[in-house]
PyMOL commands that place a pseudoatom at each C-alpha (Angstrom):
pseudoatom trace, name=CA, resn=MET, resi=1, chain=A, elem=C, hetatm=0, pos=[176.934, 109.778, 24.995]
pseudoatom trace, name=CA, resn=LEU, resi=2, chain=A, elem=C, hetatm=0, pos=[174.388, 112.122, 23.488]
pseudoatom trace, name=CA, resn=LYS, resi=3, chain=A, elem=C, hetatm=0, pos=[173.462, 109.448, 20.929]
pseudoatom trace, name=CA, resn=THR, resi=4, chain=A, elem=C, hetatm=0, pos=[172.829, 106.920, 23.702]
pseudoatom trace, name=CA, resn=ALA, resi=5, chain=A, elem=C, hetatm=0, pos=[170.605, 109.322, 25.630]
pseudoatom trace, name=CA, resn=LEU, resi=6, chain=A, elem=C, hetatm=0, pos=[168.713, 110.255, 22.483]
pseudoatom trace, name=CA, resn=PHE, resi=7, chain=A, elem=C, hetatm=0, pos=[168.255, 106.587, 21.571]
pseudoatom trace, name=CA, resn=ALA, resi=8, chain=A, elem=C, hetatm=0, pos=[166.977, 105.801, 25.075]
pseudoatom trace, name=CA, resn=ALA, resi=9, chain=A, elem=C, hetatm=0, pos=[164.506, 108.687, 24.886]
pseudoatom trace, name=CA, resn=ILE, resi=10, chain=A, elem=C, hetatm=0, pos=[163.191, 107.523, 21.500]
pseudoatom trace, name=CA, resn=LEU, resi=11, chain=A, elem=C, hetatm=0, pos=[162.766, 103.979, 22.809]
pseudoatom trace, name=CA, resn=THR, resi=12, chain=A, elem=C, hetatm=0, pos=[160.863, 105.242, 25.830]
pseudoatom trace, name=CA, resn=LEU, resi=13, chain=A, elem=C, hetatm=0, pos=[158.554, 107.368, 23.691]
pseudoatom trace, name=CA, resn=ALA, resi=14, chain=A, elem=C, hetatm=0, pos=[157.967, 104.470, 21.314]
pseudoatom trace, name=CA, resn=SER, resi=15, chain=A, elem=C, hetatm=0, pos=[157.095, 102.161, 24.198]
pseudoatom trace, name=CA, resn=VAL, resi=16, chain=A, elem=C, hetatm=0, pos=[154.640, 104.667, 25.644]
pseudoatom trace, name=CA, resn=ALA, resi=17, chain=A, elem=C, hetatm=0, pos=[153.025, 105.247, 22.249]
pseudoatom trace, name=CA, resn=HIS, resi=18, chain=A, elem=C, hetatm=0, pos=[152.735, 101.499, 21.681]
pseudoatom trace, name=CA, resn=ALA, resi=19, chain=A, elem=C, hetatm=0, pos=[151.125, 100.988, 25.081]
pseudoatom trace, name=CA, resn=GLN, resi=20, chain=A, elem=C, hetatm=0, pos=[148.620, 103.763, 24.383]
pseudoatom trace, name=CA, resn=ASP, resi=21, chain=A, elem=C, hetatm=0, pos=[147.739, 102.332, 20.969]
pseudoatom trace, name=CA, resn=LYS, resi=22, chain=A, elem=C, hetatm=0, pos=[147.275, 98.898, 22.475]
pseudoatom trace, name=CA, resn=ALA, resi=23, chain=A, elem=C, hetatm=0, pos=[144.999, 100.280, 25.203]
pseudoatom trace, name=CA, resn=LYS, resi=24, chain=A, elem=C, hetatm=0, pos=[142.851, 102.085, 22.611]
pseudoatom trace, name=CA, resn=ALA, resi=25, chain=A, elem=C, hetatm=0, pos=[142.556, 99.011, 20.402]
pseudoatom trace, name=CA, resn=ALA, resi=26, chain=A, elem=C, hetatm=0, pos=[141.563, 96.585, 23.159]
pseudoatom trace, name=CA, resn=PRO, resi=27, chain=A, elem=C, hetatm=0, pos=[137.844, 96.832, 23.890]
pseudoatom trace, name=CA, resn=ALA, resi=28, chain=A, elem=C, hetatm=0, pos=[136.837, 96.923, 27.509]
pseudoatom trace, name=CA, resn=ALA, resi=29, chain=A, elem=C, hetatm=0, pos=[135.396, 93.568, 28.558]
pseudoatom trace, name=CA, resn=PRO, resi=30, chain=A, elem=C, hetatm=0, pos=[132.224, 94.132, 30.558]
pseudoatom trace, name=CA, resn=ALA, resi=31, chain=A, elem=C, hetatm=0, pos=[131.799, 91.973, 33.652]
pseudoatom trace, name=CA, resn=ALA, resi=32, chain=A, elem=C, hetatm=0, pos=[128.284, 90.931, 32.540]
pseudoatom trace, name=CA, resn=LYS, resi=33, chain=A, elem=C, hetatm=0, pos=[129.632, 89.405, 29.327]
pseudoatom trace, name=CA, resn=ALA, resi=34, chain=A, elem=C, hetatm=0, pos=[129.728, 85.906, 30.879]
pseudoatom trace, name=CA, resn=ALA, resi=35, chain=A, elem=C, hetatm=0, pos=[126.035, 85.977, 31.791]
pseudoatom trace, name=CA, resn=PRO, resi=36, chain=A, elem=C, hetatm=0, pos=[124.681, 85.861, 28.193]
pseudoatom trace, name=CA, resn=ALA, resi=37, chain=A, elem=C, hetatm=0, pos=[126.863, 82.855, 27.414]
pseudoatom trace, name=CA, resn=ALA, resi=38, chain=A, elem=C, hetatm=0, pos=[125.470, 81.005, 30.404]
pseudoatom trace, name=CA, resn=ALA, resi=39, chain=A, elem=C, hetatm=0, pos=[121.935, 81.947, 29.358]
pseudoatom trace, name=CA, resn=ALA, resi=40, chain=A, elem=C, hetatm=0, pos=[122.595, 80.645, 25.836]
pseudoatom trace, name=CA, resn=ALA, resi=41, chain=A, elem=C, hetatm=0, pos=[122.998, 77.046, 27.034]
pseudoatom trace, name=CA, resn=PRO, resi=42, chain=A, elem=C, hetatm=0, pos=[119.290, 76.531, 27.831]
pseudoatom trace, name=CA, resn=ALA, resi=43, chain=A, elem=C, hetatm=0, pos=[118.379, 78.216, 24.537]
pseudoatom trace, name=CA, resn=ALA, resi=44, chain=A, elem=C, hetatm=0, pos=[120.442, 75.629, 22.648]
pseudoatom trace, name=CA, resn=LYS, resi=45, chain=A, elem=C, hetatm=0, pos=[118.368, 72.876, 24.258]
pseudoatom trace, name=CA, resn=ALA, resi=46, chain=A, elem=C, hetatm=0, pos=[115.182, 74.560, 23.012]
pseudoatom trace, name=CA, resn=ALA, resi=47, chain=A, elem=C, hetatm=0, pos=[116.595, 74.672, 19.481]
pseudoatom trace, name=CA, resn=GLU, resi=48, chain=A, elem=C, hetatm=0, pos=[116.395, 70.897, 19.025]
pseudoatom trace, name=CA, resn=ILE, resi=49, chain=A, elem=C, hetatm=0, pos=[114.732, 69.821, 15.795]
pseudoatom trace, name=CA, resn=ASP, resi=50, chain=A, elem=C, hetatm=0, pos=[111.652, 67.615, 16.109]
pseudoatom trace, name=CA, resn=ILE, resi=51, chain=A, elem=C, hetatm=0, pos=[111.970, 64.843, 13.522]
pseudoatom trace, name=CA, resn=ASN, resi=52, chain=A, elem=C, hetatm=0, pos=[108.200, 64.331, 13.619]
pseudoatom trace, name=CA, resn=SER, resi=53, chain=A, elem=C, hetatm=0, pos=[107.324, 67.863, 12.533]
pseudoatom trace, name=CA, resn=ALA, resi=54, chain=A, elem=C, hetatm=0, pos=[110.398, 69.575, 11.048]
pseudoatom trace, name=CA, resn=SER, resi=55, chain=A, elem=C, hetatm=0, pos=[110.365, 70.737, 7.459]
pseudoatom trace, name=CA, resn=GLU, resi=56, chain=A, elem=C, hetatm=0, pos=[112.835, 69.408, 4.921]
pseudoatom trace, name=CA, resn=ALA, resi=57, chain=A, elem=C, hetatm=0, pos=[114.745, 72.696, 5.122]
pseudoatom trace, name=CA, resn=GLU, resi=58, chain=A, elem=C, hetatm=0, pos=[115.024, 72.429, 8.912]
pseudoatom trace, name=CA, resn=LEU, resi=59, chain=A, elem=C, hetatm=0, pos=[116.259, 68.838, 8.709]
pseudoatom trace, name=CA, resn=ARG, resi=60, chain=A, elem=C, hetatm=0, pos=[118.848, 69.809, 6.104]
pseudoatom trace, name=CA, resn=THR, resi=61, chain=A, elem=C, hetatm=0, pos=[120.477, 72.187, 8.588]
pseudoatom trace, name=CA, resn=LEU, resi=62, chain=A, elem=C, hetatm=0, pos=[121.770, 69.129, 10.448]
pseudoatom trace, name=CA, resn=THR, resi=63, chain=A, elem=C, hetatm=0, pos=[125.243, 67.869, 9.600]
pseudoatom trace, name=CA, resn=GLY, resi=64, chain=A, elem=C, hetatm=0, pos=[125.073, 64.861, 7.286]
pseudoatom trace, name=CA, resn=ILE, resi=65, chain=A, elem=C, hetatm=0, pos=[121.405, 65.382, 6.355]
pseudoatom trace, name=CA, resn=GLY, resi=66, chain=A, elem=C, hetatm=0, pos=[120.917, 66.282, 2.730]
pseudoatom trace, name=CA, resn=GLU, resi=67, chain=A, elem=C, hetatm=0, pos=[117.883, 66.360, 0.486]
pseudoatom trace, name=CA, resn=ALA, resi=68, chain=A, elem=C, hetatm=0, pos=[117.502, 62.572, 0.214]
pseudoatom trace, name=CA, resn=ARG, resi=69, chain=A, elem=C, hetatm=0, pos=[117.907, 61.863, 3.936]
pseudoatom trace, name=CA, resn=ALA, resi=70, chain=A, elem=C, hetatm=0, pos=[115.557, 64.698, 4.874]
pseudoatom trace, name=CA, resn=ALA, resi=71, chain=A, elem=C, hetatm=0, pos=[112.934, 63.297, 2.499]
pseudoatom trace, name=CA, resn=ALA, resi=72, chain=A, elem=C, hetatm=0, pos=[113.432, 59.799, 3.960]
pseudoatom trace, name=CA, resn=ILE, resi=73, chain=A, elem=C, hetatm=0, pos=[112.995, 61.134, 7.506]
pseudoatom trace, name=CA, resn=ILE, resi=74, chain=A, elem=C, hetatm=0, pos=[109.741, 62.821, 6.519]
pseudoatom trace, name=CA, resn=LYS, resi=75, chain=A, elem=C, hetatm=0, pos=[108.493, 59.708, 4.703]
pseudoatom trace, name=CA, resn=GLY, resi=76, chain=A, elem=C, hetatm=0, pos=[109.235, 57.469, 7.734]
pseudoatom trace, name=CA, resn=ARG, resi=77, chain=A, elem=C, hetatm=0, pos=[107.150, 59.504, 10.200]
pseudoatom trace, name=CA, resn=PRO, resi=78, chain=A, elem=C, hetatm=0, pos=[105.973, 59.197, 12.914]
pseudoatom trace, name=CA, resn=TYR, resi=79, chain=A, elem=C, hetatm=0, pos=[108.837, 58.176, 15.182]
pseudoatom trace, name=CA, resn=LYS, resi=80, chain=A, elem=C, hetatm=0, pos=[108.424, 57.104, 18.810]
pseudoatom trace, name=CA, resn=ARG, resi=81, chain=A, elem=C, hetatm=0, pos=[112.146, 57.539, 19.519]
pseudoatom trace, name=CA, resn=LYS, resi=82, chain=A, elem=C, hetatm=0, pos=[114.857, 59.372, 17.666]
pseudoatom trace, name=CA, resn=ASP, resi=83, chain=A, elem=C, hetatm=0, pos=[117.059, 56.260, 17.461]
pseudoatom trace, name=CA, resn=GLU, resi=84, chain=A, elem=C, hetatm=0, pos=[114.481, 54.757, 15.077]
pseudoatom trace, name=CA, resn=LEU, resi=85, chain=A, elem=C, hetatm=0, pos=[116.282, 56.699, 12.366]
pseudoatom trace, name=CA, resn=VAL, resi=86, chain=A, elem=C, hetatm=0, pos=[119.091, 54.143, 12.644]
pseudoatom trace, name=CA, resn=GLN, resi=87, chain=A, elem=C, hetatm=0, pos=[116.803, 51.146, 13.217]
pseudoatom trace, name=CA, resn=LYS, resi=88, chain=A, elem=C, hetatm=0, pos=[114.832, 51.982, 10.058]
pseudoatom trace, name=CA, resn=LYS, resi=89, chain=A, elem=C, hetatm=0, pos=[118.145, 52.512, 8.208]
pseudoatom trace, name=CA, resn=ILE, resi=90, chain=A, elem=C, hetatm=0, pos=[117.347, 56.104, 7.365]
pseudoatom trace, name=CA, resn=LEU, resi=91, chain=A, elem=C, hetatm=0, pos=[120.605, 57.301, 8.952]
pseudoatom trace, name=CA, resn=THR, resi=92, chain=A, elem=C, hetatm=0, pos=[123.893, 55.514, 9.461]
pseudoatom trace, name=CA, resn=GLN, resi=93, chain=A, elem=C, hetatm=0, pos=[125.124, 55.207, 13.027]
pseudoatom trace, name=CA, resn=GLY, resi=94, chain=A, elem=C, hetatm=0, pos=[127.860, 57.759, 12.327]
pseudoatom trace, name=CA, resn=VAL, resi=95, chain=A, elem=C, hetatm=0, pos=[125.460, 60.402, 11.030]
pseudoatom trace, name=CA, resn=TYR, resi=96, chain=A, elem=C, hetatm=0, pos=[123.052, 59.688, 13.894]
pseudoatom trace, name=CA, resn=ASP, resi=97, chain=A, elem=C, hetatm=0, pos=[125.870, 60.081, 16.441]
pseudoatom trace, name=CA, resn=GLY, resi=98, chain=A, elem=C, hetatm=0, pos=[126.563, 63.511, 14.971]
pseudoatom trace, name=CA, resn=VAL, resi=99, chain=A, elem=C, hetatm=0, pos=[122.963, 64.744, 15.215]
pseudoatom trace, name=CA, resn=LYS, resi=100, chain=A, elem=C, hetatm=0, pos=[121.430, 62.865, 18.156]
pseudoatom trace, name=CA, resn=ASP, resi=101, chain=A, elem=C, hetatm=0, pos=[121.990, 65.761, 20.566]
pseudoatom trace, name=CA, resn=LYS, resi=102, chain=A, elem=C, hetatm=0, pos=[120.266, 68.166, 18.155]
pseudoatom trace, name=CA, resn=ILE, resi=103, chain=A, elem=C, hetatm=0, pos=[117.077, 66.200, 17.475]
pseudoatom trace, name=CA, resn=ILE, resi=104, chain=A, elem=C, hetatm=0, pos=[114.025, 64.996, 19.385]
pseudoatom trace, name=CA, resn=ALA, resi=105, chain=A, elem=C, hetatm=0, pos=[110.961, 62.896, 18.550]
pseudoatom trace, name=CA, resn=ARG, resi=106, chain=A, elem=C, hetatm=0, pos=[107.989, 64.602, 20.176]
pseudoatom trace, name=CA, resn=GLN, resi=107, chain=A, elem=C, hetatm=0, pos=[104.771, 62.666, 20.462]
pseudoatom trace, name=CA, resn=LYS, resi=108, chain=A, elem=C, hetatm=0, pos=[101.410, 64.184, 19.641]
pseudoatom trace, name=CA, resn=ALA, resi=109, chain=A, elem=C, hetatm=0, pos=[99.159, 64.510, 22.654]
for i in range(1, 109): cmd.bond("trace and resi %d" % i, "trace and resi %d" % (i + 1))
show_as sticks, trace
zoom trace
């Protein structure tokens, strides 16, 4: 009987210690944490790459755009629309589909 009581006491202490360790390890989630994520969405829109003015290095940050495709994009400038990259056979449709939401073709004023 003493063994059972001792075992129960050890289990209780272990559970309490585990709960305390878990509480210390878990960072407190601030309520304002969701606001920066919502604010990041408009910033992503502003981060689009202009195919009419981007450097080769900037173009190469896009998935599927390497040195040769970046050079071909620069050589084919200016573009009226971003889908001209496919029409001029600079990008395949698959590569274009992967980057079309990340690029724009701004026109000079």
